[in-house]
A tleap script that builds the chain and sets N, CA, C and O, in Angstrom:
source leaprc.protein.ff14SB
mol = sequence {
  NMET SER ASP MET SER ASN GLY SER ARG PRO
  LEU SER PRO HIE LEU GLN ILE TYR ARG PRO
  GLN ILE THR SER VAL LEU SER ILE SER HIE
  ARG VAL THR GLY ILE GLY LEU ALA VAL GLY
  THR ILE LEU MET VAL TRP TRP LEU LEU ALA
  ALA ALA ALA GLY PRO GLU SER TYR ALA ARG
  ALA ALA GLY PHE MET GLY SER PHE PHE GLY
  LEU LEU LEU LEU PHE ALA TRP THR PHE ALA
  MET TRP PHE HIE PHE CYS ALA GLY ILE ARG
  HIE LEU VAL TRP ASP THR GLY TYR GLY LEU
  GLU LEU PRO GLN VAL TYR LEU GLY GLY TRP
  ILE VAL ILE GLY ALA ALA ALA GLY LEU THR
  ILE LEU THR TRP ILE ALA VAL LEU ILE ALA
  CTRP
}
set mol.1.N position { -45.003 -54.951 -128.884 }
set mol.1.CA position { -43.635 -54.518 -129.039 }
set mol.1.C position { -43.440 -53.193 -128.304 }
set mol.1.O position { -44.350 -52.370 -128.214 }
set mol.2.N position { -42.258 -53.018 -127.795 }
set mol.2.CA position { -41.964 -51.785 -127.079 }
set mol.2.C position { -41.313 -50.770 -128.013 }
set mol.2.O position { -40.960 -51.083 -129.150 }
set mol.3.N position { -41.165 -49.558 -127.509 }
set mol.3.CA position { -40.525 -48.501 -128.296 }
set mol.3.C position { -39.054 -48.790 -128.546 }
set mol.3.O position { -38.459 -48.224 -129.463 }
set mol.4.N position { -38.459 -49.665 -127.740 }
set mol.4.CA position { -37.038 -49.952 -127.892 }
set mol.4.C position { -36.749 -50.788 -129.136 }
set mol.4.O position { -35.596 -50.844 -129.563 }
set mol.5.N position { -37.707 -51.415 -129.711 }
set mol.5.CA position { -37.471 -52.271 -130.868 }
set mol.5.C position { -37.472 -51.511 -132.187 }
set mol.5.O position { -37.181 -52.096 -133.230 }
set mol.6.N position { -37.792 -50.229 -132.165 }
set mol.6.CA position { -37.890 -49.478 -133.415 }
set mol.6.C position { -36.564 -48.868 -133.865 }
set mol.6.O position { -36.521 -48.175 -134.882 }
set mol.7.N position { -35.495 -49.112 -133.132 }
set mol.7.CA position { -34.198 -48.606 -133.538 }
set mol.7.C position { -33.947 -47.159 -133.186 }
set mol.7.O position { -32.958 -46.590 -133.648 }
set mol.8.N position { -34.806 -46.531 -132.382 }
set mol.8.CA position { -34.621 -45.127 -132.046 }
set mol.8.C position { -33.756 -44.937 -130.797 }
set mol.8.O position { -33.508 -43.806 -130.379 }
set mol.9.N position { -33.304 -46.023 -130.213 }
set mol.9.CA position { -32.466 -45.904 -129.012 }
set mol.9.C position { -31.085 -45.374 -129.395 }
set mol.9.O position { -30.593 -45.651 -130.489 }
set mol.10.N position { -30.468 -44.618 -128.506 }
set mol.10.CA position { -29.096 -44.165 -128.781 }
set mol.10.C position { -28.135 -45.350 -128.671 }
set mol.10.O position { -28.352 -46.279 -127.893 }
set mol.11.N position { -27.093 -45.293 -129.453 }
set mol.11.CA position { -26.068 -46.336 -129.411 }
set mol.11.C position { -25.137 -46.090 -128.228 }
set mol.11.O position { -24.927 -44.953 -127.806 }
set mol.12.N position { -24.588 -47.172 -127.711 }
set mol.12.CA position { -23.582 -47.044 -126.653 }
set mol.12.C position { -22.309 -46.453 -127.246 }
set mol.12.O position { -22.014 -46.673 -128.421 }
set mol.13.N position { -21.555 -45.711 -126.452 }
set mol.13.CA position { -20.273 -45.201 -126.958 }
set mol.13.C position { -19.362 -46.365 -127.365 }
set mol.13.O position { -19.413 -47.438 -126.766 }
set mol.14.N position { -18.554 -46.151 -128.358 }
set mol.14.CA position { -17.670 -47.191 -128.869 }
set mol.14.C position { -16.330 -46.575 -129.238 }
set mol.14.O position { -16.073 -45.419 -128.903 }
set mol.15.N position { -15.477 -47.320 -129.916 }
set mol.15.CA position { -14.110 -46.869 -130.199 }
set mol.15.C position { -14.047 -45.587 -131.009 }
set mol.15.O position { -13.069 -44.847 -130.907 }
set mol.16.N position { -15.065 -45.307 -131.811 }
set mol.16.CA position { -15.048 -44.077 -132.599 }
set mol.16.C position { -15.404 -42.859 -131.748 }
set mol.16.O position { -15.183 -41.726 -132.176 }
set mol.17.N position { -15.942 -43.071 -130.565 }
set mol.17.CA position { -16.329 -41.977 -129.685 }
set mol.17.C position { -15.218 -41.665 -128.683 }
set mol.17.O position { -14.875 -40.503 -128.467 }
set mol.18.N position { -14.660 -42.713 -128.075 }
set mol.18.CA position { -13.659 -42.520 -127.036 }
set mol.18.C position { -12.310 -42.137 -127.619 }
set mol.18.O position { -11.915 -42.629 -128.676 }
set mol.19.N position { -11.604 -41.253 -126.918 }
set mol.19.CA position { -10.228 -40.904 -127.282 }
set mol.19.C position { -9.321 -42.007 -126.727 }
set mol.19.O position { -9.448 -42.372 -125.558 }
set mol.20.N position { -8.405 -42.546 -127.551 }
set mol.20.CA position { -7.524 -43.603 -127.047 }
set mol.20.C position { -6.682 -43.103 -125.870 }
set mol.20.O position { -6.139 -41.999 -125.902 }
set mol.21.N position { -6.587 -43.922 -124.851 }
set mol.21.CA position { -5.768 -43.633 -123.682 }
set mol.21.C position { -4.761 -44.757 -123.539 }
set mol.21.O position { -4.929 -45.828 -124.122 }
set mol.22.N position { -3.719 -44.515 -122.766 }
set mol.22.CA position { -2.683 -45.539 -122.632 }
set mol.22.C position { -3.264 -46.825 -122.064 }
set mol.22.O position { -2.815 -47.914 -122.424 }
set mol.23.N position { -4.246 -46.721 -121.190 }
set mol.23.CA position { -4.827 -47.929 -120.607 }
set mol.23.C position { -5.525 -48.779 -121.664 }
set mol.23.O position { -5.353 -49.998 -121.694 }
set mol.24.N position { -6.301 -48.151 -122.519 }
set mol.24.CA position { -7.004 -48.912 -123.559 }
set mol.24.C position { -6.042 -49.415 -124.626 }
set mol.24.O position { -6.184 -50.539 -125.109 }
set mol.25.N position { -5.071 -48.599 -124.995 }
set mol.25.CA position { -4.102 -49.008 -126.013 }
set mol.25.C position { -3.276 -50.189 -125.514 }
set mol.25.O position { -3.022 -51.128 -126.268 }
set mol.26.N position { -2.857 -50.150 -124.251 }
set mol.26.CA position { -2.077 -51.269 -123.712 }
set mol.26.C position { -2.922 -52.523 -123.573 }
set mol.26.O position { -2.424 -53.627 -123.792 }
set mol.27.N position { -4.174 -52.378 -123.217 }
set mol.27.CA position { -5.054 -53.533 -123.109 }
set mol.27.C position { -5.225 -54.217 -124.467 }
set mol.27.O position { -5.121 -55.438 -124.575 }
set mol.28.N position { -5.484 -53.426 -125.484 }
set mol.28.CA position { -5.625 -53.971 -126.839 }
set mol.28.C position { -4.292 -54.553 -127.304 }
set mol.28.O position { -4.260 -55.622 -127.914 }
set mol.29.N position { -3.198 -53.858 -127.020 }
set mol.29.CA position { -1.868 -54.344 -127.428 }
set mol.29.C position { -1.521 -55.662 -126.754 }
set mol.29.O position { -0.887 -56.524 -127.363 }
set mol.30.N position { -1.930 -55.822 -125.509 }
set mol.30.CA position { -1.672 -57.084 -124.803 }
set mol.30.C position { -2.370 -58.236 -125.513 }
set mol.30.O position { -1.797 -59.316 -125.655 }
set mol.31.N position { -3.581 -58.019 -125.952 }
set mol.31.CA position { -4.311 -59.053 -126.680 }
set mol.31.C position { -3.684 -59.315 -128.052 }
set mol.31.O position { -3.545 -60.465 -128.467 }
set mol.32.N position { -3.310 -58.245 -128.748 }
set mol.32.CA position { -2.717 -58.384 -130.075 }
set mol.32.C position { -1.374 -59.107 -129.992 }
set mol.32.O position { -1.074 -59.951 -130.837 }
set mol.33.N position { -0.560 -58.783 -128.982 }
set mol.33.CA position { 0.726 -59.472 -128.862 }
set mol.33.C position { 0.531 -60.942 -128.503 }
set mol.33.O position { 1.349 -61.781 -128.883 }
set mol.34.N position { -0.529 -61.263 -127.783 }
set mol.34.CA position { -0.831 -62.666 -127.517 }
set mol.34.C position { -1.110 -63.426 -128.803 }
set mol.34.O position { -0.645 -64.552 -128.980 }
set mol.35.N position { -1.863 -62.812 -129.693 }
set mol.35.CA position { -2.135 -63.418 -131.003 }
set mol.35.C position { -0.846 -63.501 -131.808 }
set mol.35.O position { -0.581 -64.513 -132.457 }
set mol.36.N position { -0.038 -62.434 -131.767 }
set mol.36.CA position { 1.245 -62.440 -132.474 }
set mol.36.C position { 2.177 -63.528 -131.974 }
set mol.36.O position { 2.918 -64.117 -132.761 }
set mol.37.N position { 2.152 -63.800 -130.687 }
set mol.37.CA position { 2.978 -64.874 -130.136 }
set mol.37.C position { 2.538 -66.229 -130.673 }
set mol.37.O position { 3.377 -67.085 -130.955 }
set mol.38.N position { 1.247 -66.429 -130.815 }
set mol.38.CA position { 0.750 -67.689 -131.364 }
set mol.38.C position { 1.195 -67.856 -132.816 }
set mol.38.O position { 1.629 -68.938 -133.211 }
set mol.39.N position { 1.090 -66.803 -133.600 }
set mol.39.CA position { 1.507 -66.854 -135.003 }
set mol.39.C position { 3.021 -67.062 -135.093 }
set mol.39.O position { 3.492 -67.858 -135.905 }
set mol.40.N position { 3.771 -66.355 -134.269 }
set mol.40.CA position { 5.225 -66.510 -134.260 }
set mol.40.C position { 5.654 -67.898 -133.825 }
set mol.40.O position { 6.666 -68.416 -134.299 }
set mol.41.N position { 4.899 -68.498 -132.934 }
set mol.41.CA position { 5.214 -69.857 -132.497 }
set mol.41.C position { 5.017 -70.839 -133.648 }
set mol.41.O position { 5.781 -71.794 -133.785 }
set mol.42.N position { 4.009 -70.614 -134.467 }
set mol.42.CA position { 3.816 -71.454 -135.650 }
set mol.42.C position { 5.025 -71.329 -136.573 }
set mol.42.O position { 5.478 -72.326 -137.135 }
set mol.43.N position { 5.543 -70.132 -136.731 }
set mol.43.CA position { 6.740 -69.912 -137.541 }
set mol.43.C position { 7.947 -70.659 -136.962 }
set mol.43.O position { 8.733 -71.244 -137.707 }
set mol.44.N position { 8.091 -70.637 -135.643 }
set mol.44.CA position { 9.189 -71.358 -134.995 }
set mol.44.C position { 9.038 -72.877 -135.157 }
set mol.44.O position { 10.026 -73.583 -135.359 }
set mol.45.N position { 7.816 -73.366 -135.070 }
set mol.45.CA position { 7.578 -74.801 -135.268 }
set mol.45.C position { 7.931 -75.190 -136.697 }
set mol.45.O position { 8.520 -76.247 -136.922 }
set mol.46.N position { 7.581 -74.351 -137.662 }
set mol.46.CA position { 7.954 -74.618 -139.058 }
set mol.46.C position { 9.466 -74.717 -139.189 }
set mol.46.O position { 9.973 -75.612 -139.865 }
set mol.47.N position { 10.183 -73.811 -138.551 }
set mol.47.CA position { 11.641 -73.813 -138.601 }
set mol.47.C position { 12.201 -75.104 -137.980 }
set mol.47.O position { 13.117 -75.708 -138.539 }
set mol.48.N position { 11.659 -75.526 -136.836 }
set mol.48.CA position { 12.118 -76.764 -136.196 }
set mol.48.C position { 11.783 -77.990 -137.037 }
set mol.48.O position { 12.603 -78.901 -137.152 }
set mol.49.N position { 10.604 -78.026 -137.619 }
set mol.49.CA position { 10.248 -79.143 -138.497 }
set mol.49.C position { 11.141 -79.178 -139.727 }
set mol.49.O position { 11.515 -80.252 -140.196 }
set mol.50.N position { 11.481 -78.021 -140.243 }
set mol.50.CA position { 12.384 -77.966 -141.398 }
set mol.50.C position { 13.768 -78.494 -141.016 }
set mol.50.O position { 14.416 -79.174 -141.811 }
set mol.51.N position { 14.215 -78.185 -139.813 }
set mol.51.CA position { 15.511 -78.698 -139.348 }
set mol.51.C position { 15.476 -80.212 -139.232 }
set mol.51.O position { 16.469 -80.879 -139.519 }
set mol.52.N position { 14.343 -80.758 -138.815 }
set mol.52.CA position { 14.215 -82.210 -138.684 }
set mol.52.C position { 14.012 -82.895 -140.030 }
set mol.52.O position { 14.309 -84.082 -140.167 }
set mol.53.N position { 13.513 -82.168 -141.022 }
set mol.53.CA position { 13.188 -82.757 -142.320 }
set mol.53.C position { 14.410 -82.945 -143.210 }
set mol.53.O position { 14.358 -83.727 -144.160 }
set mol.54.N position { 15.484 -82.264 -142.932 }
set mol.54.CA position { 16.682 -82.445 -143.751 }
set mol.54.C position { 17.313 -81.134 -144.154 }
set mol.54.O position { 16.759 -80.059 -143.925 }
set mol.55.N position { 18.502 -81.242 -144.770 }
set mol.55.CA position { 19.266 -80.040 -145.102 }
set mol.55.C position { 18.575 -79.102 -146.094 }
set mol.55.O position { 18.690 -77.882 -145.975 }
set mol.56.N position { 17.857 -79.665 -147.072 }
set mol.56.CA position { 17.207 -78.798 -148.064 }
set mol.56.C position { 16.081 -77.983 -147.422 }
set mol.56.O position { 15.957 -76.780 -147.649 }
set mol.57.N position { 15.273 -78.662 -146.621 }
set mol.57.CA position { 14.167 -77.959 -145.949 }
set mol.57.C position { 14.702 -76.916 -144.973 }
set mol.57.O position { 14.177 -75.806 -144.881 }
set mol.58.N position { 15.753 -77.288 -144.246 }
set mol.58.CA position { 16.325 -76.340 -143.288 }
set mol.58.C position { 16.928 -75.137 -144.004 }
set mol.58.O position { 16.778 -74.006 -143.542 }
set mol.59.N position { 17.607 -75.365 -145.124 }
set mol.59.CA position { 18.198 -74.250 -145.872 }
set mol.59.C position { 17.124 -73.288 -146.347 }
set mol.59.O position { 17.318 -72.073 -146.323 }
set mol.60.N position { 15.991 -73.830 -146.779 }
set mol.60.CA position { 14.883 -72.980 -147.237 }
set mol.60.C position { 14.329 -72.151 -146.062 }
set mol.60.O position { 14.106 -70.947 -146.190 }
set mol.61.N position { 14.115 -72.813 -144.926 }
set mol.61.CA position { 13.590 -72.107 -143.752 }
set mol.61.C position { 14.600 -71.086 -143.234 }
set mol.61.O position { 14.231 -69.959 -142.905 }
set mol.62.N position { 15.861 -71.474 -143.161 }
set mol.62.CA position { 16.896 -70.556 -142.681 }
set mol.62.C position { 17.050 -69.370 -143.633 }
set mol.62.O position { 17.300 -68.247 -143.196 }
set mol.63.N position { 16.900 -69.620 -144.922 }
set mol.63.CA position { 16.958 -68.529 -145.892 }
set mol.63.C position { 15.844 -67.524 -145.670 }
set mol.63.O position { 16.059 -66.315 -145.749 }
set mol.64.N position { 14.639 -68.037 -145.388 }
set mol.64.CA position { 13.526 -67.134 -145.109 }
set mol.64.C position { 13.757 -66.375 -143.813 }
set mol.64.O position { 13.576 -65.159 -143.754 }
set mol.65.N position { 14.161 -67.106 -142.768 }
set mol.65.CA position { 14.374 -66.454 -141.463 }
set mol.65.C position { 15.490 -65.413 -141.535 }
set mol.65.O position { 15.452 -64.422 -140.806 }
set mol.66.N position { 16.471 -65.620 -142.392 }
set mol.66.CA position { 17.570 -64.679 -142.526 }
set mol.66.C position { 17.285 -63.532 -143.481 }
set mol.66.O position { 18.080 -62.598 -143.581 }
set mol.67.N position { 16.149 -63.592 -144.192 }
set mol.67.CA position { 15.800 -62.507 -145.108 }
set mol.67.C position { 15.340 -61.290 -144.303 }
set mol.67.O position { 15.091 -61.378 -143.101 }
set mol.68.N position { 15.236 -60.168 -144.987 }
set mol.68.CA position { 14.790 -58.947 -144.306 }
set mol.68.C position { 13.421 -59.149 -143.669 }
set mol.68.O position { 13.206 -58.783 -142.513 }
set mol.69.N position { 12.502 -59.730 -144.422 }
set mol.69.CA position { 11.149 -59.943 -143.910 }
set mol.69.C position { 11.150 -60.927 -142.738 }
set mol.69.O position { 10.439 -60.724 -141.754 }
set mol.70.N position { 11.948 -61.989 -142.845 }
set mol.70.CA position { 12.045 -62.963 -141.760 }
set mol.70.C position { 12.612 -62.342 -140.500 }
set mol.70.O position { 12.102 -62.585 -139.406 }
set mol.71.N position { 13.663 -61.543 -140.638 }
set mol.71.CA position { 14.248 -60.860 -139.477 }
set mol.71.C position { 13.276 -59.855 -138.872 }
set mol.71.O position { 13.220 -59.692 -137.653 }
set mol.72.N position { 12.520 -59.189 -139.722 }
set mol.72.CA position { 11.508 -58.248 -139.231 }
set mol.72.C position { 10.444 -58.990 -138.417 }
set mol.72.O position { 10.023 -58.516 -137.362 }
set mol.73.N position { 10.014 -60.152 -138.912 }
set mol.73.CA position { 9.048 -60.955 -138.157 }
set mol.73.C position { 9.634 -61.425 -136.831 }
set mol.73.O position { 8.949 -61.402 -135.808 }
set mol.74.N position { 10.893 -61.851 -136.841 }
set mol.74.CA position { 11.535 -62.290 -135.604 }
set mol.74.C position { 11.674 -61.139 -134.611 }
set mol.74.O position { 11.491 -61.328 -133.408 }
set mol.75.N position { 11.997 -59.950 -135.111 }
set mol.75.CA position { 12.101 -58.779 -134.241 }
set mol.75.C position { 10.737 -58.459 -133.628 }
set mol.75.O position { 10.632 -58.202 -132.429 }
set mol.76.N position { 9.693 -58.477 -134.464 }
set mol.76.CA position { 8.338 -58.202 -133.961 }
set mol.76.C position { 7.908 -59.269 -132.960 }
set mol.76.O position { 7.253 -58.962 -131.965 }
set mol.77.N position { 8.274 -60.517 -133.221 }
set mol.77.CA position { 7.932 -61.605 -132.316 }
set mol.77.C position { 8.644 -61.417 -130.974 }
set mol.77.O position { 8.063 -61.655 -129.915 }
set mol.78.N position { 9.898 -60.991 -131.030 }
set mol.78.CA position { 10.653 -60.732 -129.802 }
set mol.78.C position { 9.995 -59.613 -128.996 }
set mol.78.O position { 9.832 -59.731 -127.782 }
set mol.79.N position { 9.619 -58.525 -129.676 }
set mol.79.CA position { 8.948 -57.438 -128.975 }
set mol.79.C position { 7.627 -57.910 -128.384 }
set mol.79.O position { 7.305 -57.580 -127.243 }
set mol.80.N position { 6.860 -58.680 -129.152 }
set mol.80.CA position { 5.577 -59.186 -128.663 }
set mol.80.C position { 5.779 -60.054 -127.428 }
set mol.80.O position { 4.994 -59.991 -126.482 }
set mol.81.N position { 6.830 -60.859 -127.441 }
set mol.81.CA position { 7.102 -61.725 -126.296 }
set mol.81.C position { 7.421 -60.898 -125.052 }
set mol.81.O position { 6.863 -61.146 -123.983 }
set mol.82.N position { 8.309 -59.923 -125.185 }
set mol.82.CA position { 8.674 -59.101 -124.032 }
set mol.82.C position { 7.507 -58.226 -123.575 }
set mol.82.O position { 7.284 -58.066 -122.375 }
set mol.83.N position { 6.764 -57.662 -124.525 }
set mol.83.CA position { 5.626 -56.817 -124.158 }
set mol.83.C position { 4.593 -57.633 -123.402 }
set mol.83.O position { 4.105 -57.205 -122.356 }
set mol.84.N position { 4.258 -58.805 -123.923 }
set mol.84.CA position { 3.264 -59.648 -123.285 }
set mol.84.C position { 3.745 -60.090 -121.894 }
set mol.84.O position { 2.957 -60.169 -120.952 }
set mol.85.N position { 5.031 -60.370 -121.781 }
set mol.85.CA position { 5.618 -60.756 -120.500 }
set mol.85.C position { 5.511 -59.613 -119.484 }
set mol.85.O position { 5.055 -59.815 -118.359 }
set mol.86.N position { 5.933 -58.420 -119.890 }
set mol.86.CA position { 5.907 -57.259 -118.984 }
set mol.86.C position { 4.469 -56.878 -118.612 }
set mol.86.O position { 4.193 -56.554 -117.457 }
set mol.87.N position { 3.560 -56.916 -119.580 }
set mol.87.CA position { 2.161 -56.606 -119.287 }
set mol.87.C position { 1.564 -57.666 -118.363 }
set mol.87.O position { 0.729 -57.351 -117.514 }
set mol.88.N position { 1.983 -58.902 -118.522 }
set mol.88.CA position { 1.514 -59.959 -117.623 }
set mol.88.C position { 1.984 -59.740 -116.203 }
set mol.88.O position { 1.231 -59.962 -115.254 }
set mol.89.N position { 3.231 -59.304 -116.048 }
set mol.89.CA position { 3.736 -58.987 -114.703 }
set mol.89.C position { 2.938 -57.827 -114.117 }
set mol.89.O position { 2.608 -57.829 -112.931 }
set mol.90.N position { 2.632 -56.848 -114.943 }
set mol.90.CA position { 1.816 -55.712 -114.479 }
set mol.90.C position { 0.461 -56.195 -113.976 }
set mol.90.O position { -0.027 -55.728 -112.947 }
set mol.91.N position { -0.136 -57.121 -114.695 }
set mol.91.CA position { -1.424 -57.664 -114.265 }
set mol.91.C position { -1.280 -58.461 -112.967 }
set mol.91.O position { -2.170 -58.422 -112.118 }
set mol.92.N position { -0.174 -59.179 -112.806 }
set mol.92.CA position { 0.049 -59.896 -111.547 }
set mol.92.C position { 0.182 -58.933 -110.377 }
set mol.92.O position { -0.311 -59.204 -109.283 }
set mol.93.N position { 0.855 -57.800 -110.613 }
set mol.93.CA position { 0.962 -56.776 -109.561 }
set mol.93.C position { -0.423 -56.252 -109.220 }
set mol.93.O position { -0.752 -56.075 -108.047 }
set mol.94.N position { -1.236 -56.002 -110.244 }
set mol.94.CA position { -2.599 -55.544 -109.989 }
set mol.94.C position { -3.383 -56.570 -109.183 }
set mol.94.O position { -4.186 -56.207 -108.323 }
set mol.95.N position { -3.151 -57.855 -109.459 }
set mol.95.CA position { -3.879 -58.905 -108.728 }
set mol.95.C position { -3.557 -58.895 -107.242 }
set mol.95.O position { -4.342 -59.399 -106.438 }
set mol.96.N position { -2.422 -58.333 -106.868 }
set mol.96.CA position { -2.075 -58.230 -105.448 }
set mol.96.C position { -2.700 -56.994 -104.802 }
set mol.96.O position { -2.634 -56.824 -103.584 }
set mol.97.N position { -3.305 -56.137 -105.617 }
set mol.97.CA position { -3.958 -54.946 -105.095 }
set mol.97.C position { -3.100 -53.690 -105.177 }
set mol.97.O position { -3.509 -52.637 -104.689 }
set mol.98.N position { -1.924 -53.778 -105.781 }
set mol.98.CA position { -1.040 -52.620 -105.899 }
set mol.98.C position { -1.132 -52.018 -107.294 }
set mol.98.O position { -1.469 -52.702 -108.261 }
set mol.99.N position { -0.828 -50.725 -107.383 }
set mol.99.CA position { -0.738 -50.034 -108.662 }
set mol.99.C position { -2.071 -49.768 -109.329 }
set mol.99.O position { -2.122 -49.622 -110.550 }
set mol.100.N position { -3.141 -49.702 -108.576 }
set mol.100.CA position { -4.466 -49.533 -109.161 }
set mol.100.C position { -4.939 -48.086 -109.202 }
set mol.100.O position { -5.970 -47.793 -109.810 }
set mol.101.N position { -4.206 -47.177 -108.568 }
set mol.101.CA position { -4.561 -45.754 -108.650 }
set mol.101.C position { -4.172 -45.245 -110.037 }
set mol.101.O position { -3.198 -45.715 -110.624 }
set mol.102.N position { -4.928 -44.293 -110.554 }
set mol.102.CA position { -4.738 -43.839 -111.930 }
set mol.102.C position { -3.313 -43.394 -112.251 }
set mol.102.O position { -2.792 -43.796 -113.291 }
set mol.103.N position { -2.649 -42.584 -111.413 }
set mol.103.CA position { -1.263 -42.219 -111.739 }
set mol.103.C position { -0.329 -43.440 -111.802 }
set mol.103.O position { 0.581 -43.492 -112.629 }
set mol.104.N position { -0.567 -44.416 -110.920 }
set mol.104.CA position { 0.251 -45.634 -110.938 }
set mol.104.C position { -0.054 -46.478 -112.175 }
set mol.104.O position { 0.844 -47.120 -112.720 }
set mol.105.N position { -1.284 -46.481 -112.611 }
set mol.105.CA position { -1.663 -47.226 -113.807 }
set mol.105.C position { -0.941 -46.655 -115.024 }
set mol.105.O position { -0.408 -47.402 -115.845 }
set mol.106.N position { -0.928 -45.326 -115.135 }
set mol.106.CA position { -0.230 -44.685 -116.251 }
set mol.106.C position { 1.277 -44.933 -116.186 }
set mol.106.O position { 1.899 -45.253 -117.199 }
set mol.107.N position { 1.859 -44.787 -115.003 }
set mol.107.CA position { 3.289 -45.035 -114.842 }
set mol.107.C position { 3.623 -46.483 -115.187 }
set mol.107.O position { 4.601 -46.756 -115.883 }
set mol.108.N position { 2.806 -47.402 -114.696 }
set mol.108.CA position { 3.031 -48.817 -115.007 }
set mol.108.C position { 2.948 -49.093 -116.494 }
set mol.108.O position { 3.708 -49.907 -117.019 }
set mol.109.N position { 2.037 -48.425 -117.177 }
set mol.109.CA position { 1.919 -48.598 -118.632 }
set mol.109.C position { 3.167 -48.144 -119.361 }
set mol.109.O position { 3.658 -48.830 -120.258 }
set mol.110.N position { 3.680 -46.981 -118.972 }
set mol.110.CA position { 4.904 -46.489 -119.610 }
set mol.110.C position { 6.102 -47.377 -119.269 }
set mol.110.O position { 7.001 -47.553 -120.091 }
set mol.111.N position { 6.114 -47.930 -118.066 }
set mol.111.CA position { 7.190 -48.856 -117.690 }
set mol.111.C position { 7.121 -50.112 -118.556 }
set mol.111.O position { 8.154 -50.616 -118.996 }
set mol.112.N position { 5.920 -50.618 -118.803 }
set mol.112.CA position { 5.757 -51.800 -119.662 }
set mol.112.C position { 6.299 -51.512 -121.062 }
set mol.112.O position { 7.033 -52.326 -121.623 }
set mol.113.N position { 5.944 -50.368 -121.620 }
set mol.113.CA position { 6.408 -50.017 -122.965 }
set mol.113.C position { 7.928 -49.894 -122.990 }
set mol.113.O position { 8.583 -50.457 -123.868 }
set mol.114.N position { 8.491 -49.159 -122.029 }
set mol.114.CA position { 9.943 -48.971 -121.981 }
set mol.114.C position { 10.693 -50.267 -121.729 }
set mol.114.O position { 11.726 -50.523 -122.348 }
set mol.115.N position { 10.175 -51.082 -120.822 }
set mol.115.CA position { 10.842 -52.353 -120.514 }
set mol.115.C position { 10.795 -53.285 -121.714 }
set mol.115.O position { 11.785 -53.949 -122.022 }
set mol.116.N position { 9.658 -53.343 -122.393 }
set mol.116.CA position { 9.549 -54.209 -123.570 }
set mol.116.C position { 10.501 -53.757 -124.674 }
set mol.116.O position { 11.158 -54.586 -125.304 }
set mol.117.N position { 10.579 -52.456 -124.909 }
set mol.117.CA position { 11.496 -51.941 -125.933 }
set mol.117.C position { 12.947 -52.202 -125.532 }
set mol.117.O position { 13.748 -52.654 -126.349 }
set mol.118.N position { 13.280 -51.917 -124.280 }
set mol.118.CA position { 14.655 -52.134 -123.821 }
set mol.118.C position { 15.054 -53.596 -123.850 }
set mol.118.O position { 16.157 -53.926 -124.284 }
set mol.119.N position { 14.183 -54.470 -123.398 }
set mol.119.CA position { 14.497 -55.897 -123.396 }
set mol.119.C position { 14.598 -56.455 -124.815 }
set mol.119.O position { 15.402 -57.349 -125.080 }
set mol.120.N position { 13.784 -55.925 -125.722 }
set mol.120.CA position { 13.876 -56.347 -127.125 }
set mol.120.C position { 15.233 -55.954 -127.704 }
set mol.120.O position { 15.887 -56.762 -128.364 }
set mol.121.N position { 15.651 -54.730 -127.461 }
set mol.121.CA position { 16.945 -54.263 -127.971 }
set mol.121.C position { 18.081 -55.059 -127.342 }
set mol.121.O position { 19.006 -55.464 -128.046 }
set mol.122.N position { 18.032 -55.290 -126.036 }
set mol.122.CA position { 19.072 -56.091 -125.376 }
set mol.122.C position { 19.124 -57.516 -125.917 }
set mol.122.O position { 20.204 -58.080 -126.092 }
set mol.123.N position { 17.967 -58.092 -126.178 }
set mol.123.CA position { 17.924 -59.442 -126.739 }
set mol.123.C position { 18.600 -59.484 -128.096 }
set mol.123.O position { 19.393 -60.384 -128.372 }
set mol.124.N position { 18.288 -58.508 -128.948 }
set mol.124.CA position { 18.873 -58.505 -130.290 }
set mol.124.C position { 20.352 -58.152 -130.270 }
set mol.124.O position { 21.104 -58.634 -131.116 }
set mol.125.N position { 20.784 -57.335 -129.339 }
set mol.125.CA position { 22.224 -57.082 -129.196 }
set mol.125.C position { 22.926 -58.378 -128.813 }
set mol.125.O position { 23.977 -58.702 -129.368 }
set mol.126.N position { 22.352 -59.125 -127.866 }
set mol.126.CA position { 22.943 -60.400 -127.453 }
set mol.126.C position { 22.974 -61.390 -128.612 }
set mol.126.O position { 23.952 -62.119 -128.782 }
set mol.127.N position { 21.902 -61.419 -129.415 }
set mol.127.CA position { 21.862 -62.324 -130.560 }
set mol.127.C position { 22.929 -61.937 -131.583 }
set mol.127.O position { 23.631 -62.803 -132.104 }
set mol.128.N position { 23.053 -60.653 -131.869 }
set mol.128.CA position { 24.032 -60.204 -132.859 }
set mol.128.C position { 25.469 -60.437 -132.380 }
set mol.128.O position { 26.347 -60.754 -133.183 }
set mol.129.N position { 25.706 -60.283 -131.085 }
set mol.129.CA position { 27.043 -60.552 -130.553 }
set mol.129.C position { 27.368 -62.039 -130.656 }
set mol.129.O position { 28.485 -62.416 -131.009 }
set mol.130.N position { 26.385 -62.877 -130.344 }
set mol.130.CA position { 26.596 -64.329 -130.393 }
set mol.130.C position { 26.661 -64.851 -131.831 }
set mol.130.O position { 27.241 -65.908 -132.079 }
set mol.131.N position { 26.082 -64.132 -132.759 }
set mol.131.CA position { 26.021 -64.560 -134.144 }
set mol.131.C position { 27.373 -64.432 -134.743 }
set mol.131.O position { 27.559 -64.742 -135.919 }
savepdb mol mol.pdb
quit
C-alpha cells in the first residue's frame, strides 16, 4: 500500500472553499432551472389531463393553479423557462467562439439575469392583460 491510502492527502478545494462568482452561480442556476422546468412540465401535464378528465377534475386543478401557491409556482416556472432559454443562447454564442474573455463572460451573465427577469415580467404583464 502507498502513503496515499492512509487518508493523509489534502482534499481538493470544493464549494466551501471557493467564493461564489457569477460564473459558478449561473452555471448551477442553469442546471437547477432545467430541473425546475421538468417539474413544472409535470404540473402542466397534470393540468391538461385534468382538463381532459372532466369539469370536476379541471375545477380542482384550476383552483390550485389560481391559488397563491399555484401562481407562485407558475411565476417561478416562467422565470426558469426564460432563464434557461437566455443561458442557452449564451452557451450557443460561446460555441461560436465569442464572449469567452472574462469581462464578456461577466457581462453576458448579467445580461442573462436581466433578460430573464425582464422577459418574466413582460410575460406576466401580457398574461394579466389578457386575463
